[in-house]
C-alpha positions as CSV (number, residue, x, y, z in Angstrom):
1,M,88.5,-201.9,134.3
2,S,85.2,-203.7,135.0
3,I,82.1,-203.6,132.9
4,S,80.4,-201.4,135.5
5,N,83.3,-198.9,135.3
6,A,82.9,-198.9,131.5
7,M,79.3,-198.1,131.9
8,Q,80.2,-195.2,134.3
9,T,82.8,-193.9,131.9
10,G,80.2,-193.9,129.1
11,V,77.7,-192.0,131.2
12,S,80.4,-189.4,132.2
13,G,81.1,-188.9,128.5
14,L,77.4,-188.3,127.8
15,Q,77.2,-185.8,130.6
16,A,80.3,-184.0,129.6
17,N,79.4,-183.8,125.9
18,S,75.9,-182.7,126.8
19,T,77.4,-179.8,128.8
20,K,79.6,-178.9,125.8
21,V,76.8,-179.0,123.3
22,G,74.9,-176.6,125.7
23,R,77.7,-174.1,125.6
24,I,78.0,-174.4,121.8
25,S,74.2,-173.8,121.6
26,D,74.6,-170.7,123.7
27,N,77.3,-169.4,121.4
28,I,75.3,-169.9,118.2
29,A,72.2,-168.4,119.7
30,N,74.1,-165.3,120.7
31,A,76.3,-165.0,117.6
32,N,74.6,-161.6,116.9
33,T,74.3,-160.4,120.5
34,D,76.3,-157.2,121.0
35,G,79.2,-157.6,123.4
36,Y,78.6,-161.4,124.0
37,R,81.5,-163.5,125.0
38,R,81.9,-167.0,123.8
39,T,81.6,-169.8,126.4
40,F,83.0,-173.3,126.2
41,A,83.3,-176.6,128.0
42,Q,86.8,-178.1,128.2
43,M,87.1,-181.8,128.7
44,V,89.2,-183.0,131.8
45,T,90.0,-186.6,132.8
46,S,88.2,-187.8,135.9
47,T,89.8,-190.4,138.1
48,S,89.5,-191.8,141.7
49,S,91.5,-194.1,143.9
50,S,90.8,-197.8,144.2
51,A,92.2,-200.7,146.1
52,T,94.4,-201.6,143.1
53,G,95.5,-198.0,142.4
54,I,94.2,-195.2,140.2
55,A,91.1,-196.3,138.3
56,P,89.9,-194.1,135.3
57,L,86.3,-193.1,135.7
58,G,85.8,-191.1,132.6
59,V,85.6,-187.4,131.8
60,R,84.1,-184.2,133.1
61,A,83.4,-180.8,131.5
62,V,85.0,-177.7,132.9
63,E,83.1,-174.6,131.8
64,G,84.8,-171.3,130.9
65,A,84.4,-168.2,128.8
66,D,86.6,-166.1,126.4
67,I,85.7,-162.9,128.1
68,A,89.1,-161.2,127.4
69,K,88.8,-161.8,123.6
70,E,87.5,-158.8,121.8
71,G,84.8,-158.7,119.2
72,S,84.9,-156.5,116.1
73,L,83.4,-153.0,116.2
74,R,80.8,-152.0,113.7
75,P,79.5,-148.4,113.0
76,T,76.1,-147.2,113.9
77,S,74.2,-143.9,113.5
78,S,73.6,-143.2,117.3
79,A,76.0,-141.0,119.2
80,T,75.2,-143.0,122.4
81,D,76.1,-146.4,120.9
82,L,79.4,-147.1,122.5
83,G,82.0,-149.7,121.7
84,I,85.3,-150.4,123.4
85,G,88.5,-150.7,121.4
86,G,90.8,-152.7,123.8
87,S,90.4,-153.8,127.3
88,G,87.8,-152.7,129.9
89,F,84.1,-152.9,130.7
90,F,81.3,-150.3,131.1
91,V,79.9,-150.1,134.6
92,V,76.1,-150.5,134.7
93,S,73.4,-150.7,137.4
94,K,70.0,-152.2,137.7
95,N,68.4,-148.8,138.6
96,P,69.3,-145.2,138.0
97,N,71.7,-143.9,140.6
98,D,71.3,-147.3,142.4
99,P,72.3,-147.0,146.1
100,V,72.8,-150.8,146.3
101,L,76.4,-151.4,145.3
102,A,75.7,-155.1,144.7
103,N,73.4,-154.0,141.8
104,Y,76.4,-152.8,139.8
105,T,77.8,-155.0,137.1
106,L,80.2,-154.9,134.2
107,T,79.4,-155.2,130.5
108,R,80.7,-154.7,127.0
109,A,77.1,-154.3,125.5
110,G,77.1,-150.6,124.7
111,A,73.8,-150.0,122.9
112,F,72.7,-147.1,125.2
113,L,69.7,-144.9,124.6
114,P,68.0,-142.3,126.8
115,D,65.0,-143.5,128.7
116,K,62.0,-141.2,129.5
117,D,64.1,-139.3,132.0
118,G,67.2,-139.0,129.9
119,N,69.2,-141.8,131.6
120,L,71.3,-143.9,129.3
121,R,70.2,-147.5,129.4
122,N,71.2,-150.4,127.2
123,A,69.0,-153.1,125.6
124,A,69.2,-155.2,128.7
125,G,67.7,-152.4,130.8
126,L,71.0,-151.7,132.6
127,Y,72.0,-148.0,133.3
128,L,75.4,-146.6,132.3
129,A,77.4,-145.2,135.2
130,G,80.0,-142.4,135.1
131,F,81.8,-139.8,137.3
132,P,80.0,-136.4,137.2
133,Y,82.0,-133.2,136.4
134,D,81.3,-130.1,138.5
135,S,80.5,-126.7,137.1
136,T,84.3,-125.9,136.7
137,G,84.9,-129.1,134.6
138,S,86.6,-131.0,137.5
139,L,86.0,-134.5,138.7
140,G,87.6,-133.9,142.1
141,A,88.7,-136.8,144.2
142,V,86.9,-140.0,143.2
143,N,87.1,-143.5,144.4
144,R,88.4,-145.7,141.5
145,T,88.3,-149.0,143.3
146,G,84.5,-149.0,144.0
147,F,81.2,-147.9,142.7
148,G,80.3,-145.4,145.4
149,D,81.1,-142.2,143.5
150,L,79.4,-143.2,140.3
151,E,76.2,-141.6,139.0
152,T,73.9,-142.7,136.1
153,V,74.8,-140.8,132.9
154,N,71.9,-138.5,132.1
155,V,71.7,-136.6,128.8
156,G,68.1,-135.2,129.1
157,S,67.7,-132.9,132.1
158,F,70.5,-130.4,131.9
159,T,70.0,-126.6,131.9
160,L,73.2,-124.5,131.8
161,P,72.8,-121.4,134.0
162,G,73.7,-118.2,132.3
163,E,76.8,-116.2,133.2
164,A,76.9,-112.4,133.4
165,T,79.1,-110.5,131.0
166,A,81.9,-108.7,132.9
167,A,84.3,-107.7,130.0
168,M,83.8,-106.7,126.4
169,S,86.2,-105.5,123.7
170,I,85.6,-103.7,120.4
171,M,87.6,-103.8,117.2
172,G,86.9,-102.0,113.9
173,N,87.8,-99.2,111.6
174,L,86.4,-95.7,111.2
175,P,86.7,-93.9,107.8
176,A,89.1,-91.0,108.3
177,Q,87.7,-89.1,105.3
178,E,84.3,-88.6,107.1
179,T,86.0,-86.2,109.7
180,G,87.0,-82.6,109.2
181,L,84.0,-81.8,107.1
182,A,82.1,-78.5,107.5
183,T,78.8,-80.6,107.8
184,P,79.7,-84.0,109.1
185,G,77.6,-86.9,108.0
186,A,75.3,-89.2,110.0
187,P,76.8,-91.4,112.8
188,F,77.9,-94.9,112.3
189,I,75.8,-97.2,114.6
190,S,76.4,-100.7,115.7
191,T,75.1,-103.0,118.4
192,A,76.7,-105.5,120.7
193,E,75.2,-108.4,122.8
194,Y,75.9,-108.9,126.5
195,F,74.4,-111.3,129.1
196,T,72.7,-110.3,132.3
197,P,73.2,-112.2,135.7
198,L,69.9,-114.0,134.9
199,G,71.3,-115.4,131.7
200,A,69.2,-113.1,129.4
201,A,70.7,-111.6,126.2
202,E,70.6,-107.8,126.0
203,Q,72.2,-105.3,123.6
204,L,74.2,-102.1,123.8
205,Q,74.3,-99.5,121.0
206,F,77.4,-97.7,119.9
207,S,77.2,-94.4,117.9
208,W,80.3,-93.0,116.3
209,Q,79.7,-89.4,115.2
210,P,82.3,-87.9,112.9
211,S,83.4,-84.4,114.0
212,A,84.1,-81.2,112.1
213,T,87.6,-81.5,113.5
214,A,89.8,-83.8,111.4
215,N,90.5,-87.3,112.9
216,Q,88.0,-86.8,115.8
217,W,84.9,-88.8,116.7
218,D,82.3,-88.6,119.4
219,L,81.3,-92.0,120.9
220,E,78.0,-92.4,122.6
221,I,77.0,-95.7,124.4
222,S,73.3,-96.4,125.1
223,D,70.9,-99.4,125.2
224,L,68.0,-100.2,122.9
225,S,65.5,-98.8,125.4
226,G,66.9,-95.3,124.9
227,T,69.0,-95.0,128.1
228,T,72.2,-93.2,127.3
229,Y,75.2,-94.2,129.5
230,G,77.8,-91.6,128.4
231,T,79.9,-90.0,125.7
232,V,83.6,-89.6,125.0
233,T,85.5,-87.8,122.4
234,V,88.2,-89.8,120.6
235,D,91.1,-88.3,118.7
236,F,93.2,-90.5,116.4
237,N,96.8,-90.1,115.3
238,D,97.1,-88.9,111.8
239,S,100.8,-89.6,111.1
240,G,103.9,-91.5,112.1
241,A,104.2,-95.1,113.1
242,L,101.1,-94.9,115.2
243,A,98.9,-93.4,112.5
244,G,95.3,-94.6,112.8
245,T,95.5,-95.5,116.5
246,P,93.7,-93.6,119.3
247,L,95.6,-90.5,120.3
248,A,93.6,-89.3,123.3
249,Y,90.3,-89.4,125.0
250,S,88.5,-86.3,126.3
251,N,85.1,-84.7,127.1
252,I,84.1,-87.8,129.2
253,T,80.4,-87.3,130.2
254,N,78.3,-89.6,132.4
255,T,74.6,-89.3,131.3
256,A,73.4,-92.6,133.0
257,P,70.6,-92.3,135.5
258,A,71.6,-93.6,138.9
259,P,72.3,-96.2,140.0
260,A,73.5,-96.8,136.4
261,N,76.9,-95.2,135.7
262,F,79.5,-94.5,133.0
263,A,83.2,-94.0,133.6
264,F,86.1,-93.9,131.3
265,D,89.9,-94.3,131.8
266,P,91.7,-92.2,129.2
267,A,95.0,-93.9,130.0
268,T,93.8,-97.4,129.1
269,G,90.9,-96.7,126.8
270,V,88.5,-98.8,129.0
271,A,85.0,-97.7,129.6
272,T,83.2,-98.9,132.8
273,L,79.4,-99.3,132.4
274,T,77.2,-99.9,135.4
275,I,73.9,-101.3,134.3
276,N,70.8,-101.1,136.5
277,N,69.4,-104.6,136.0
278,G,69.1,-106.0,139.5
279,A,69.5,-105.4,143.2
280,T,73.2,-105.3,142.5
281,P,73.9,-103.4,139.2
282,Q,75.9,-105.2,136.6
283,V,79.4,-103.8,135.9
284,I,81.0,-104.3,132.4
285,D,84.5,-103.2,131.4
286,L,84.5,-102.2,127.7
287,T,87.9,-102.0,126.0
288,V,87.8,-99.4,123.2
289,G,91.5,-99.3,122.6
290,A,94.5,-98.0,124.5
291,P,96.2,-94.9,123.1
292,G,98.8,-95.9,120.5
293,S,97.4,-99.4,120.2
294,F,96.1,-101.2,117.1
295,D,94.1,-103.7,119.3
296,G,90.9,-101.7,119.4
297,M,89.2,-99.1,117.2
298,T,91.3,-97.6,114.5
299,Q,90.8,-94.8,112.0
300,F,92.1,-95.2,108.4
301,A,90.9,-93.8,105.1
302,G,88.6,-96.2,103.3
303,D,85.4,-98.0,104.1
304,Y,83.7,-98.2,107.5
305,S,84.5,-101.6,109.1
306,P,81.7,-102.5,111.4
307,P,83.1,-103.3,114.9
308,K,83.5,-106.8,116.1
309,F,82.7,-107.3,119.7
310,E,84.0,-110.0,122.0
311,A,82.2,-110.5,125.4
312,D,82.5,-113.1,128.1
313,G,79.5,-114.7,129.7
314,F,76.7,-116.5,128.1
315,E,72.9,-116.9,128.2
316,T,71.0,-119.7,129.8
317,G,71.1,-122.8,127.6
318,T,69.1,-126.1,127.2
319,L,70.8,-129.3,126.3
320,L,70.4,-130.2,122.7
321,R,72.6,-133.3,122.4
322,A,75.6,-135.1,123.9
323,E,78.9,-136.0,122.4
324,I,81.3,-138.7,123.8
325,D,85.0,-138.8,123.0
326,E,87.4,-141.7,123.2
327,R,88.4,-140.8,126.9
328,G,84.8,-141.3,127.9
329,D,84.1,-137.6,128.4
330,V,80.5,-136.7,127.8
331,Y,80.0,-133.2,126.5
332,G,76.7,-131.4,126.5
333,I,75.9,-129.3,123.5
334,F,73.6,-126.5,124.5
335,D,71.3,-124.2,122.4
336,N,73.3,-121.1,123.5
337,G,76.3,-122.5,121.6
338,N,78.2,-123.7,124.7
339,R,79.9,-127.1,125.1
340,Q,80.4,-128.3,128.6
341,L,81.7,-131.4,130.3
342,L,79.0,-133.4,132.0
343,Y,80.4,-136.9,132.8
344,N,83.5,-139.1,132.4
345,I,82.6,-142.8,131.6
346,P,85.3,-144.9,133.2
347,L,86.3,-148.4,132.0
348,A,86.6,-151.1,134.7
349,E,89.8,-153.2,134.5
350,V,90.1,-156.5,136.3
351,T,93.2,-158.7,136.7
352,N,91.6,-161.8,135.2
353,P,88.5,-161.0,133.0
354,N,88.0,-164.6,132.3
355,G,87.3,-165.1,136.0
356,L,84.2,-162.8,136.0
357,L,80.8,-164.4,136.7
358,A,78.2,-164.1,134.0
359,Q,74.9,-162.5,134.9
360,D,71.6,-161.9,133.1
361,G,71.7,-159.2,130.4
362,N,75.2,-160.0,129.1
363,A,76.8,-158.6,132.2
364,Y,79.4,-159.8,134.7
365,T,80.2,-159.5,138.4
366,L,83.4,-159.7,140.2
367,S,84.6,-162.9,141.7
368,R,87.5,-164.3,143.7
369,D,89.1,-165.5,140.4
370,S,88.7,-162.2,138.6
371,G,90.9,-160.3,141.0
372,T,90.6,-156.6,141.9
373,M,88.9,-153.9,139.9
374,Q,90.1,-150.5,138.9
375,L,88.0,-147.8,137.3
376,N,90.4,-146.2,134.8
377,T,90.0,-143.4,132.3
378,A,89.5,-144.7,128.8
379,S,92.3,-144.3,126.3
380,S,94.9,-144.0,129.1
381,G,97.7,-146.4,129.7
382,L,96.7,-149.9,128.6
383,T,93.0,-149.2,129.0
384,G,90.9,-149.4,125.8
385,K,89.3,-146.4,124.2
386,I,85.6,-145.7,123.9
387,V,84.3,-145.4,120.3
388,S,81.1,-143.5,119.9
389,Q,78.6,-144.5,117.1
390,S,79.8,-148.1,117.2
391,L,78.9,-151.4,118.9
392,E,81.0,-154.4,119.6
393,S,79.9,-157.6,118.0
394,S,80.0,-161.0,119.6
395,N,83.4,-162.8,119.6
396,V,81.7,-166.0,118.4
397,E,82.9,-167.5,115.1
398,V,79.9,-169.4,113.9
399,A,81.8,-171.7,111.5
400,Q,84.0,-172.9,114.3
401,E,81.0,-173.5,116.5
402,L,79.3,-175.5,113.9
403,T,82.4,-177.6,113.4
404,D,82.6,-178.2,117.2
405,L,78.9,-179.1,117.2
406,I,79.5,-181.9,114.7
407,Q,82.5,-183.2,116.6
408,T,80.6,-183.1,119.9
409,Q,77.7,-184.9,118.3
410,R,80.0,-187.7,117.2
411,A,81.6,-187.9,120.6
412,Y,78.2,-188.1,122.2
413,S,77.2,-190.9,119.9
414,S,80.4,-192.8,120.5
415,N,79.8,-192.6,124.3
416,A,76.3,-193.8,123.7
417,K,77.7,-196.7,121.8
418,I,79.8,-197.6,124.9
419,I,76.6,-197.8,127.0
420,T,74.7,-199.9,124.5
421,T,77.7,-202.3,124.1
422,V,78.1,-202.6,127.9
423,D,74.4,-203.2,128.1
424,E,74.6,-206.1,125.6
425,M,77.6,-207.5,127.6
426,L,75.7,-207.4,130.8
427,D,72.8,-209.1,129.2
428,E,75.1,-211.8,127.9
429,T,76.5,-212.2,131.4
430,M,73.0,-212.6,132.8
431,R,72.2,-215.3,130.3
432,L,75.2,-217.4,131.5
433,K,73.1,-218.2,134.6
434,R,70.4,-219.9,132.7
């Protein structure tokens, strides 16, 4: 190898080690960057053909990244801080509900917080994407090989429409010793809440009046405004295996002003209330208790047990907070006590994560080397799980980077020595002409 080749080899060594020290500097600078992936420069021999065969020309640096290597998870206090335990990436976009598919990238940086509109955005300004659930809690058919069906996850603009009550049931105990008295005592009164078609909470009143006849009660149902819907007489069994259960219903009287109505089925113990609260009146089926059944109201000696009411439907609710489970399901917690599915946050899997292309904001885009992408449900199959209230640290080991920095500095100095030596040799050669 000639002196000029030696000079070229030394220059290639300087260039390669300069590239390597640049990657080490990136790693040290981002040692505390959430979700950062270590980059590196691997040295590869560089050669070319010559008239006499293969002539070594030095070295070149091939850059890469340890994207597939996980960082450790650390706990935080924010429910929207998300870490990934295992493989996969969050899908993020430059703008909320970005229509430009090229603006979608992948990241492991999960420090998401709501912006002024409630959209979850990480520290780099990238918006978290997920599949929206419909009102029935179904995702439907979604495209898991592209970004077209994704929406920005929003936790600030949800109102849960109310649902009207259609069925109620009552369960409690009436004191048997209060019946059969010459002068019966005052009625036992309780109230139950139901929900209108507009999501408002209203109440019904139940009055149980003991009768002068043993084991007999008169039930009156009304609302708090004074409207009486109807009355029914309830006789209870006083002996045998069915003692304490309803025996029979009689004297069914409808007192509701039309279009409100009251009906009662003595065979099933179900009252049907028609409530005049809209163009189409609301109908509620109230189960008092079938004859011979212990599932509704009973009558035993002892204390009065205030009835417990169960009703379907709910009032209109406003979102209080969001909860995210390991499958990436985002639940909305509403002020009416309801908990409803809002989104599923998928994790993007690629064949070769180390082939992804790095972008600004600690994000990555697909490339020919990364292979195809699949948007999988977290915590399913080999896909990692989503851990709420945690963030993934950088996968950089600072001690190793500092060691590599010293080694690279020495290699750079050694290559510089080649150049200074060759320079002295060339100078000596020039002096031979004098």
